[in-house]
C-alpha positions as CSV (number, residue, x, y, z in Angstrom):
1,M,8.9,8.4,-57.4
2,G,7.9,11.9,-56.0
3,T,8.6,15.9,-56.0
4,Q,11.8,17.3,-55.0
5,A,10.1,18.5,-51.4
6,N,8.7,15.2,-50.9
7,I,12.2,13.7,-51.5
8,E,13.2,16.0,-48.8
9,Q,10.5,15.5,-46.5
10,G,10.8,11.6,-47.0
11,L,14.8,11.3,-46.2
12,T,14.2,13.3,-43.4
13,A,11.7,11.3,-42.0
14,W,13.8,8.2,-42.3
15,W,17.2,9.8,-40.8
16,Q,15.1,11.0,-37.9
17,Y,13.5,7.6,-37.8
18,N,17.1,5.7,-37.9
19,Q,18.2,7.9,-35.2
20,E,15.4,7.4,-32.5
21,L,15.6,3.7,-33.3
22,W,19.0,3.3,-32.1
23,Q,18.4,5.7,-29.2
24,L,15.6,3.0,-28.3
25,A,17.6,0.0,-28.8
26,A,20.4,1.8,-26.9
27,T,18.0,2.2,-23.6
28,N,16.3,-0.8,-23.8
29,F,18.6,-3.4,-25.0
30,G,22.0,-2.3,-23.8
31,K,21.6,-3.9,-20.2
32,E,24.2,-7.1,-18.9
33,N,22.6,-9.8,-20.4
34,P,24.2,-13.5,-19.5
35,L,21.7,-15.4,-21.9
36,Q,23.1,-13.2,-25.0
37,N,26.6,-13.3,-23.2
38,A,26.6,-17.1,-23.6
39,L,25.3,-17.2,-26.9
40,N,28.2,-14.6,-28.0
41,E,30.7,-16.5,-26.2
42,Q,29.5,-19.8,-28.0
43,N,29.2,-18.3,-31.1
44,Q,32.7,-16.5,-31.1
45,A,34.0,-20.5,-30.3
46,D,32.5,-21.8,-33.4
47,L,33.6,-19.1,-35.6
48,Q,37.2,-19.8,-34.2
49,S,36.9,-23.6,-34.7
50,W,35.4,-22.8,-38.1
51,L,38.1,-20.5,-39.5
52,S,40.5,-23.1,-37.9
53,A,39.3,-25.9,-40.3
54,L,39.4,-23.5,-43.2
55,N,42.9,-22.7,-42.4
56,Q,43.9,-25.9,-42.6
57,Q,42.2,-26.4,-45.9
58,P,42.9,-23.5,-47.6
59,E,41.9,-24.8,-51.4
60,T,38.5,-25.1,-50.1
61,F,38.2,-21.4,-49.2
62,I,39.8,-20.4,-52.3
63,K,37.4,-22.4,-54.3
64,Q,34.4,-21.0,-52.8
65,Q,35.8,-17.4,-53.0
66,N,36.2,-18.1,-56.9
67,A,32.9,-19.1,-57.6
68,W,31.9,-16.1,-55.1
69,W,33.2,-13.8,-57.9
70,Q,32.3,-15.7,-60.9
71,T,28.8,-15.9,-59.5
72,Q,28.9,-11.6,-58.6
73,F,30.0,-10.9,-61.8
74,A,27.2,-13.1,-63.8
75,I,24.8,-11.2,-61.4
76,F,25.9,-8.0,-62.3
77,Q,26.1,-8.8,-66.1
78,N,22.4,-10.2,-65.6
79,S,20.9,-7.1,-64.0
80,F,22.4,-4.3,-66.2
81,M,23.2,-5.6,-69.5
82,P,20.6,-5.3,-71.8
83,Q,18.2,-8.6,-72.3
84,T,17.5,-10.1,-75.4
85,T,14.1,-11.8,-74.2
86,D,11.4,-9.8,-73.1
87,E,11.4,-11.5,-69.4
88,K,14.4,-11.4,-67.9
89,E,15.0,-14.6,-65.6
90,D,17.8,-14.3,-62.4
91,I,20.5,-16.3,-61.8
92,I,20.1,-16.6,-58.0
93,S,16.4,-16.5,-57.6
94,P,14.3,-16.7,-53.8
95,E,13.5,-19.8,-52.1
96,R,9.6,-21.4,-52.9
97,G,7.9,-19.3,-50.2
98,D,10.2,-16.2,-49.7
99,K,7.6,-13.2,-50.0
100,R,10.6,-11.0,-49.2
101,F,11.0,-9.7,-52.8
102,V,7.9,-9.6,-54.4
103,D,7.3,-6.0,-55.5
104,P,8.2,-5.4,-59.1
105,D,10.9,-3.3,-58.8
106,W,13.3,-6.4,-57.5
107,Q,12.8,-7.9,-60.7
108,E,12.3,-4.6,-63.1
109,N,14.7,-2.4,-61.8
110,P,18.5,-3.2,-62.3
111,W,20.0,-1.5,-59.1
112,F,17.4,-3.5,-57.2
113,N,17.3,-6.8,-59.1
114,Y,21.3,-7.0,-58.9
115,L,20.9,-5.9,-55.0
116,K,18.2,-8.7,-54.5
117,Q,20.7,-11.5,-56.4
118,S,23.9,-10.3,-54.8
119,Y,22.3,-10.6,-51.6
120,L,21.1,-14.2,-52.1
121,W,24.3,-15.2,-53.5
122,F,26.0,-13.9,-50.4
123,G,23.5,-16.1,-48.1
124,Q,23.8,-18.8,-50.5
125,S,27.6,-19.0,-50.7
126,L,28.1,-18.3,-46.9
127,Q,25.5,-22.0,-46.5
128,N,27.9,-23.7,-49.1
129,T,31.3,-22.7,-47.6
130,I,29.9,-23.7,-44.0
131,E,28.8,-27.2,-45.5
132,N,31.6,-27.8,-47.3
133,T,34.4,-27.6,-44.6
134,P,36.0,-30.7,-43.8
135,G,36.7,-32.0,-40.6
136,L,33.5,-30.1,-38.7
137,D,31.6,-31.7,-36.3
138,P,28.1,-32.1,-37.3
139,K,26.5,-30.6,-34.7
140,L,28.9,-27.6,-34.7
141,K,28.0,-27.2,-38.5
142,E,24.6,-27.4,-37.7
143,R,24.9,-24.2,-35.2
144,L,27.1,-22.1,-37.7
145,A,24.4,-22.6,-40.5
146,F,21.7,-21.5,-37.9
147,F,23.6,-18.5,-36.9
148,A,24.8,-17.6,-40.2
149,R,21.5,-18.0,-41.9
150,Q,19.5,-15.7,-38.8
151,S,22.6,-12.9,-39.4
152,V,22.2,-12.7,-43.3
153,N,18.4,-12.5,-42.9
154,S,18.6,-10.0,-40.3
155,V,20.3,-7.3,-43.1
156,S,18.2,-8.6,-45.6
157,P,17.8,-5.0,-48.2
158,S,14.0,-5.8,-47.7
159,N,14.4,-5.0,-44.1
160,F,15.8,-1.0,-44.4
161,V,14.1,1.6,-46.4
162,S,17.2,2.9,-48.3
163,T,17.5,-0.5,-50.0
164,N,13.5,-1.5,-50.5
165,P,12.0,-0.2,-53.6
166,E,8.5,-0.5,-51.8
167,L,9.8,1.1,-48.6
168,L,11.2,3.9,-50.3
169,K,8.5,4.5,-52.5
170,L,6.2,4.3,-49.3
171,T,8.5,7.1,-47.5
172,L,9.0,9.2,-50.1
173,E,5.0,9.3,-51.0
174,S,4.1,9.8,-47.6
175,N,6.5,12.2,-46.5
176,G,7.8,9.9,-44.2
177,Q,4.3,9.3,-42.5
178,N,4.9,5.3,-42.3
179,L,8.1,5.9,-40.4
180,F,6.4,8.2,-37.6
181,D,3.3,5.7,-37.5
182,G,5.8,2.7,-37.3
183,L,8.0,4.7,-34.6
184,A,5.1,4.7,-32.1
185,R,4.1,1.3,-32.9
186,L,7.9,0.2,-31.7
187,K,7.4,2.9,-28.8
188,K,4.4,0.2,-27.9
189,D,6.2,-3.0,-28.4
190,L,9.0,-1.8,-26.4
191,T,7.2,-1.2,-23.2
192,K,6.1,-4.8,-23.3
193,S,9.6,-6.3,-24.4
194,T,12.3,-7.7,-22.1
195,E,15.8,-9.4,-23.3
196,M,14.5,-9.3,-27.3
197,L,12.1,-6.7,-28.9
198,R,9.0,-8.4,-29.3
199,V,7.2,-7.5,-32.5
200,S,3.3,-7.4,-32.5
201,M,2.0,-10.1,-34.9
202,T,-1.7,-9.2,-34.5
203,N,-3.7,-6.6,-32.2
204,E,-3.8,-8.2,-28.5
205,N,-7.6,-6.5,-28.1
206,A,-8.9,-8.1,-30.9
207,Y,-10.2,-11.0,-29.4
208,T,-12.0,-12.1,-26.2
209,L,-11.7,-15.7,-24.7
210,G,-14.9,-17.6,-24.1
211,E,-16.2,-14.8,-26.9
212,D,-14.8,-15.2,-30.2
213,L,-11.7,-17.9,-29.3
214,A,-12.4,-20.9,-27.1
215,C,-16.0,-20.6,-27.0
216,T,-17.5,-24.1,-27.0
217,P,-19.6,-24.9,-24.1
218,G,-18.7,-26.6,-21.4
219,R,-17.7,-26.3,-17.5
220,V,-14.9,-26.4,-15.7
221,V,-15.3,-29.6,-13.3
222,F,-11.9,-29.5,-11.5
223,Q,-9.1,-27.0,-10.5
224,N,-6.0,-27.7,-8.6
225,H,-2.9,-25.3,-8.4
226,L,-1.4,-26.6,-12.2
227,F,-4.7,-27.3,-14.1
228,E,-8.2,-26.7,-14.6
229,L,-10.5,-29.6,-16.3
230,I,-13.0,-28.8,-18.5
231,Q,-15.9,-30.7,-19.4
232,Y,-17.6,-30.0,-22.9
233,H,-21.0,-30.1,-23.1
234,P,-22.1,-32.9,-25.7
235,T,-23.8,-32.3,-28.9
236,T,-25.1,-35.7,-29.7
237,E,-27.8,-37.8,-27.9
238,Q,-25.2,-40.9,-28.2
239,V,-21.5,-40.8,-27.4
240,H,-18.8,-43.1,-27.5
241,K,-18.5,-45.0,-24.2
242,T,-15.3,-44.1,-23.5
243,P,-14.3,-40.2,-22.8
244,L,-11.4,-38.6,-24.7
245,L,-9.3,-36.3,-22.2
246,I,-6.9,-34.0,-24.6
247,V,-3.2,-32.9,-22.9
248,P,-2.0,-29.6,-24.2
249,P,1.3,-28.6,-24.4
250,F,2.0,-26.2,-21.0
251,V,3.8,-23.6,-23.2
252,N,1.2,-22.7,-24.7
253,K,-2.6,-21.7,-24.0
254,Y,-5.0,-25.1,-24.4
255,Y,-7.0,-22.9,-27.0
256,I,-5.1,-24.0,-29.9
257,L,-7.4,-26.9,-30.3
258,D,-10.7,-24.7,-30.0
259,L,-9.8,-21.3,-31.9
260,R,-12.9,-20.9,-33.8
261,A,-16.1,-23.3,-34.5
262,D,-14.6,-24.1,-38.1
263,N,-12.0,-24.9,-37.0
264,S,-12.0,-26.7,-33.1
265,M,-10.8,-29.8,-32.7
266,V,-12.9,-29.9,-29.5
267,K,-16.0,-29.1,-31.0
268,W,-15.6,-31.6,-34.1
269,A,-14.9,-34.5,-31.8
270,L,-17.8,-33.4,-29.8
271,E,-19.9,-34.1,-33.0
272,Q,-18.3,-37.4,-33.8
273,G,-19.8,-38.6,-30.6
274,Y,-17.4,-38.0,-28.0
275,T,-17.6,-36.8,-24.4
276,V,-14.2,-34.5,-24.7
277,L,-12.3,-32.8,-21.6
278,M,-9.7,-30.5,-21.8
279,M,-6.6,-29.9,-19.6
280,S,-6.0,-25.9,-19.4
281,W,-2.6,-25.3,-17.7
282,K,-2.2,-22.5,-14.9
283,N,0.3,-19.6,-16.3
284,P,3.0,-19.7,-13.4
285,D,4.4,-17.0,-12.0
286,P,7.6,-16.9,-9.6
287,S,6.0,-18.8,-6.6
288,M,5.9,-21.8,-8.8
289,A,9.8,-21.9,-9.8
290,N,9.9,-24.9,-7.7
291,I,7.5,-26.9,-10.0
292,A,8.8,-30.0,-11.6
293,F,8.1,-32.0,-14.6
294,D,7.6,-35.1,-12.2
295,D,4.7,-32.2,-11.1
296,Y,2.8,-31.7,-14.1
297,V,3.2,-35.6,-14.6
298,V,1.5,-36.8,-11.6
299,D,-0.6,-33.4,-10.1
300,G,-1.3,-33.0,-13.5
301,V,-1.7,-35.7,-16.0
302,L,-2.4,-38.6,-13.8
303,C,-4.7,-36.2,-11.5
304,A,-6.6,-35.7,-14.8
305,L,-7.3,-39.2,-15.6
306,E,-8.5,-39.4,-12.1
307,Q,-10.8,-36.8,-12.4
308,T,-11.7,-38.1,-15.8
309,E,-13.2,-41.2,-14.4
310,K,-14.9,-39.8,-11.7
311,Q,-16.9,-37.3,-13.7
312,T,-17.8,-40.0,-16.6
313,G,-17.6,-43.1,-14.7
314,E,-15.3,-44.8,-17.3
315,T,-12.3,-46.5,-16.0
316,Q,-10.8,-46.3,-19.6
317,I,-10.0,-43.1,-21.4
318,H,-8.8,-42.5,-25.0
319,T,-6.3,-39.5,-24.5
320,V,-4.4,-36.7,-26.6
321,G,-1.3,-35.0,-25.9
322,Y,0.1,-32.2,-28.1
323,C,4.0,-31.4,-28.1
324,I,5.1,-31.7,-25.2
325,G,1.5,-32.7,-23.9
326,G,2.3,-35.8,-25.5
327,T,5.5,-36.1,-23.8
328,L,4.3,-35.5,-20.3
329,L,1.5,-38.1,-21.2
330,T,3.8,-40.6,-22.5
331,T,5.8,-40.0,-19.6
332,C,2.9,-41.0,-17.5
333,M,1.9,-43.6,-19.0
334,A,5.7,-45.5,-18.1
335,Y,5.3,-43.7,-14.6
336,I,1.3,-45.8,-14.4
337,A,3.1,-49.1,-15.7
338,A,6.0,-48.5,-13.0
339,K,4.4,-48.2,-10.1
340,R,2.0,-51.0,-11.2
341,I,-0.8,-49.0,-10.4
342,K,-4.3,-48.7,-12.2
343,Q,-4.1,-47.9,-15.7
344,R,-6.8,-45.7,-17.3
345,V,-5.1,-44.9,-20.5
346,K,-6.9,-46.9,-23.0
347,S,-5.5,-45.2,-26.2
348,A,-3.0,-42.5,-26.6
349,T,-2.9,-39.9,-29.8
350,L,0.7,-38.5,-29.8
351,L,0.0,-35.0,-31.8
352,T,4.1,-33.7,-33.0
353,T,5.5,-35.1,-30.0
354,I,9.1,-35.5,-29.0
355,L,10.5,-38.8,-26.9
356,D,14.0,-38.9,-28.6
357,F,15.7,-35.7,-28.4
358,S,18.8,-36.7,-30.4
359,Q,17.4,-34.5,-33.5
360,P,16.1,-31.2,-31.8
361,G,16.1,-29.7,-35.3
362,E,16.5,-25.8,-35.3
363,L,16.1,-25.9,-31.5
364,G,19.7,-27.7,-31.7
365,A,21.4,-24.3,-32.1
366,F,20.4,-24.1,-28.5
367,I,21.4,-27.6,-26.6
368,N,24.8,-26.8,-25.7
369,E,26.7,-26.8,-22.2
370,P,27.7,-23.3,-21.9
371,T,23.9,-22.4,-23.5
372,I,21.8,-24.3,-20.9
373,N,24.1,-22.9,-18.1
374,A,23.5,-19.7,-18.9
375,L,19.4,-20.4,-19.1
376,E,19.5,-22.4,-15.9
377,Q,21.0,-19.5,-14.5
378,Y,18.1,-17.2,-15.9
379,N,15.5,-19.5,-14.8
380,N,16.9,-19.8,-11.4
381,Q,17.1,-15.8,-11.0
382,N,13.9,-15.5,-12.3
383,G,11.7,-18.2,-10.9
384,V,10.3,-18.5,-14.6
385,M,11.6,-18.7,-18.3
386,S,9.6,-15.8,-19.6
387,G,6.9,-16.8,-22.4
388,H,7.7,-13.4,-24.0
389,L,11.2,-14.5,-24.6
390,L,10.5,-18.0,-25.2
391,G,7.6,-16.8,-28.2
392,T,10.0,-14.6,-29.3
393,S,12.9,-17.4,-29.6
394,F,10.6,-19.7,-31.5
395,S,9.5,-17.2,-33.9
396,M,13.3,-16.6,-34.8
397,L,13.4,-19.9,-35.8
398,R,11.2,-18.9,-39.0
399,E,12.4,-15.4,-38.7
400,N,11.6,-14.2,-42.4
401,S,7.5,-15.1,-41.9
402,L,7.2,-14.9,-38.0
403,Y,9.6,-12.2,-36.9
404,W,11.1,-9.3,-39.5
405,N,7.9,-9.9,-41.9
406,Y,5.9,-8.0,-39.1
407,F,9.2,-5.8,-38.2
408,V,9.2,-4.6,-41.9
409,N,4.9,-4.1,-41.9
410,N,4.6,-2.9,-38.5
411,Y,7.4,-0.4,-38.1
412,L,8.8,0.6,-41.5
413,K,5.3,0.3,-43.4
414,G,3.7,1.9,-40.1
415,K,0.8,-0.7,-40.9
416,A,-1.1,-2.2,-37.7
417,P,-0.7,-5.9,-38.0
418,A,-3.8,-7.8,-39.1
419,D,-6.4,-9.9,-37.0
420,L,-5.7,-13.3,-36.8
421,D,-7.0,-16.0,-34.3
422,L,-3.9,-18.2,-35.0
423,L,-1.4,-15.2,-34.2
424,Y,-3.5,-14.0,-31.2
425,W,-3.1,-17.7,-29.9
426,N,0.7,-17.5,-30.5
427,S,1.1,-13.9,-29.2
428,D,-1.0,-15.1,-26.1
429,S,2.4,-16.4,-23.8
430,T,2.7,-18.8,-21.2
431,N,5.7,-18.7,-18.5
432,L,7.5,-22.1,-17.7
433,T,8.7,-22.6,-14.1
434,A,12.5,-22.8,-13.8
435,A,12.6,-26.5,-12.0
436,C,10.1,-27.9,-15.2
437,H,12.5,-25.7,-18.0
438,N,15.5,-27.0,-16.6
439,F,14.7,-30.5,-16.7
440,I,13.4,-30.5,-20.6
441,L,16.8,-28.3,-21.3
442,R,19.5,-30.7,-20.3
443,D,17.5,-34.2,-19.1
444,L,15.8,-34.0,-22.4
445,Y,17.4,-32.0,-24.7
446,L,21.0,-32.3,-23.9
447,N,21.3,-35.7,-22.3
448,N,18.0,-37.3,-23.9
449,Q,17.5,-39.4,-21.1
450,L,14.1,-40.3,-21.3
451,I,14.5,-42.5,-23.8
452,E,16.8,-44.3,-21.9
453,D,15.8,-47.4,-19.6
454,K,14.9,-46.3,-16.0
455,S,17.4,-42.7,-16.4
456,V,14.4,-40.5,-16.0
457,S,12.9,-40.7,-12.7
458,I,9.7,-39.3,-11.6
459,R,8.9,-38.8,-7.7
460,G,11.8,-41.6,-6.9
461,T,10.0,-44.2,-9.6
462,K,12.2,-44.8,-12.4
463,I,10.5,-45.2,-15.6
464,D,10.6,-47.3,-19.0
465,L,9.5,-45.6,-22.4
466,S,9.1,-49.5,-23.5
467,K,6.5,-50.4,-20.9
468,V,3.9,-48.7,-22.6
469,K,1.8,-50.8,-24.4
470,Q,-1.5,-49.1,-25.3
471,P,-2.3,-48.6,-28.9
472,V,-0.8,-45.5,-29.9
473,Y,-1.7,-43.0,-32.8
474,F,1.1,-41.1,-33.8
475,L,0.8,-37.8,-36.0
476,S,3.9,-36.1,-37.2
477,T,4.0,-33.3,-39.9
478,R,6.3,-32.8,-42.7
479,D,7.4,-29.6,-42.4
480,D,7.6,-29.6,-38.6
481,H,10.5,-27.2,-37.4
482,I,10.4,-27.9,-33.6
483,A,9.7,-31.6,-33.8
484,L,11.4,-33.1,-36.8
485,W,9.4,-36.0,-38.4
486,Q,12.2,-38.4,-38.7
487,G,13.1,-38.1,-35.0
488,T,9.6,-38.6,-34.0
489,F,9.6,-41.6,-35.7
490,E,12.7,-42.4,-34.4
491,G,11.0,-41.9,-30.6
492,A,7.5,-43.9,-31.5
493,K,9.9,-47.0,-31.9
494,K,11.0,-46.9,-28.1
495,L,7.3,-48.0,-27.2
496,S,6.2,-51.2,-27.1
497,S,2.8,-50.3,-28.1
498,P,0.7,-51.4,-31.5
499,L,2.2,-48.1,-33.4
500,T,-0.1,-46.3,-36.4
501,F,2.2,-43.6,-37.2
502,V,0.7,-40.8,-39.9
503,L,2.7,-38.3,-41.6
504,G,0.5,-34.8,-42.4
505,E,1.4,-32.2,-44.6
506,S,2.2,-28.4,-43.3
507,G,4.0,-27.8,-40.3
508,H,3.8,-28.1,-36.2
509,I,0.7,-26.3,-36.3
510,A,-0.8,-25.8,-39.2
511,G,-0.6,-29.6,-39.8
512,V,-2.4,-30.3,-36.8
513,V,-5.4,-27.7,-36.6
514,N,-6.3,-29.2,-40.3
515,P,-10.1,-29.7,-40.0
516,P,-11.8,-32.1,-42.9
517,S,-13.9,-29.1,-43.8
518,A,-11.2,-26.9,-45.0
519,N,-9.6,-29.7,-47.3
520,K,-6.4,-28.0,-47.2
521,Y,-3.6,-30.5,-46.1
522,G,-3.3,-34.4,-46.8
523,Y,-1.4,-37.1,-45.3
524,W,0.6,-40.4,-45.1
525,F,-0.2,-43.5,-43.6
526,D,0.1,-47.1,-44.0
527,G,4.2,-46.9,-44.7
528,Q,5.7,-50.6,-44.9
529,D,8.9,-50.1,-43.5
530,Q,8.8,-49.3,-39.7
531,E,12.5,-49.1,-39.2
532,N,13.7,-46.1,-41.4
533,P,11.2,-43.1,-42.0
534,A,12.5,-42.4,-45.7
535,Q,11.8,-46.0,-46.6
536,W,8.2,-45.4,-44.5
537,L,7.3,-42.3,-46.4
538,A,8.5,-43.9,-49.9
539,S,6.2,-47.1,-49.1
540,A,3.2,-44.8,-47.7
541,K,-0.2,-44.2,-49.1
542,H,-1.2,-40.4,-49.4
543,E,-4.6,-39.5,-48.9
544,S,-5.9,-36.0,-49.6
545,G,-7.9,-34.1,-46.4
546,S,-7.5,-34.2,-42.8
547,W,-5.8,-36.8,-40.7
548,W,-9.3,-36.1,-38.5
549,S,-11.2,-38.5,-40.3
550,H,-8.8,-41.0,-40.4
551,W,-7.9,-40.6,-36.7
552,A,-11.7,-40.9,-36.0
553,Q,-11.7,-44.4,-37.6
554,W,-8.9,-45.6,-35.3
555,L,-10.4,-44.4,-32.6
556,H,-13.8,-46.1,-33.6
557,Q,-12.1,-49.2,-34.2
558,I,-10.6,-49.7,-30.8
559,N,-14.2,-49.1,-28.6
560,P,-17.0,-48.7,-30.9
561,E,-19.8,-48.9,-28.3
562,Q,-22.2,-46.3,-27.7
563,V,-23.7,-44.4,-24.1
564,P,-26.4,-42.0,-23.8
565,A,-24.8,-38.4,-23.9
566,R,-23.4,-37.5,-20.8
567,A,-23.9,-33.9,-19.0
568,A,-21.2,-31.8,-18.2
569,Q,-23.1,-30.4,-15.5
570,S,-25.9,-31.8,-12.8
571,D,-27.0,-31.5,-9.9
572,E,-24.4,-33.8,-8.3
573,Q,-21.7,-32.7,-10.2
574,P,-22.1,-28.7,-10.4
575,G,-18.8,-27.9,-11.4
576,I,-16.7,-24.8,-10.6
577,Y,-17.2,-22.3,-13.5
578,D,-18.2,-22.1,-17.0
579,A,-15.7,-23.0,-19.7
580,P,-13.1,-21.5,-20.8
581,G,-12.4,-20.7,-16.7
582,E,-10.1,-18.5,-15.2
583,Y,-6.3,-20.0,-15.6
584,V,-6.5,-19.7,-19.4
585,K,-7.4,-15.6,-19.2
586,Q,-3.8,-15.3,-16.8
587,S,-1.7,-13.6,-18.9
588,I,2.2,-12.2,-18.1
């Protein structure tokens, strides 16, 4: 492990690191935080409800305690007693994909092996106790399980130098240089953090938009106070008569669908012979606090449809909506139907889109009156929901892979995070206007009004999703933790559209950005049961390869007619400036 001098220097560095870490935390995060206070109060109330339920069923608690001690004793024997076989098998093993305990010492060193198994058993038994406590409301159980998992994972032995064999070895061998390097990275990250520590996932200077990412050639052909409209230059001599308008989520930058040439959905669609247009949302500042969801519908999507017709001369348009962009697109289609104005949407492709918000996934832990009240107060006070805070909160939904992993790498190992396009995009945060975020929280998530007939009004016009009748291609993904596919399946049934439901492998991002060239994830389609998601999946066909090809065939069947390629720029329509435009470059 090192000489005596190495050990003393390493331990000294570790002590200094912890002292300065606590001082930094107190300085930067010791301020009054109403949002955190609301979460703490809700957690305390939930904890009291749980303890009260346990007191009424003491046999449940006693049974869990007996199981706890029996397994702890078995783990101790398993770790420290001589083994009869060459390879020791753990009693409690990490879940598939858990990369926290890959260092050989977690298995080979008895002490660290015991620490690992004991910790994992603690987390499992806590979750089991919550799940098996009778009389708890299902929503309460979800919140308890979520915050219990967050707490347990925050104190994982892998997150501390003294209990992580890999970190301990590194600290001693480097005389603590890893900790000094990590502390410098921590100080840098604290300068860009607000309510929560924003851990860097990548070098934010690693890429230049328009050169490394978002570099498919095109022209910004329209701009208003909410969005820029990009029309991409064609790459084929003939194109489909019906153009394709993409509505990305306004909670992220659009270029998730135009990262690099080998994974750009925009570039691929151009190669399939489509005239592609993309909305690029403005990154709002506090002056836009009163911009509401219906403004994004009317001044956003509806305006983009009108401009697409103006640019291409076509009155019918294929549309794609991603995540909340899909919710926005569907709302716009219902609004057009309610207003009985010109319907320009020929088809809609909805990617990981929530319409029925009754199954919000792990976001459900925050969907309750006290927390939403606090969030509304935060929004109204600041004018926007901070994109940094929103991004960190989403990362904490997958805390081990998207938060603690980088915490350990950056601050304890002292290493720079890798330069990856997806992580760069993930860190390129956007704000949400106060009025829009408040509507999403209360009207959509808490009250689930969108699926109720004429419960949501868009500029005074009540809408009904059942009036949406255009063909819909609905893609969800199996491992999506933001838009649970069982919930999106239920939401899709609220439409009156001819529906093609497809379930991709992987999650919210990787399951969507899945080019055919990668041949990485497959998909399910053509399930026979349109009422029950589990039975639909059981009867569905599975296909290897990207859903993009399946989608292209679906679009082609709707309108196969071809016309000469349309220029994105001409003397009559010169546009404003080249893609990727200016709005996408606005940071917060």
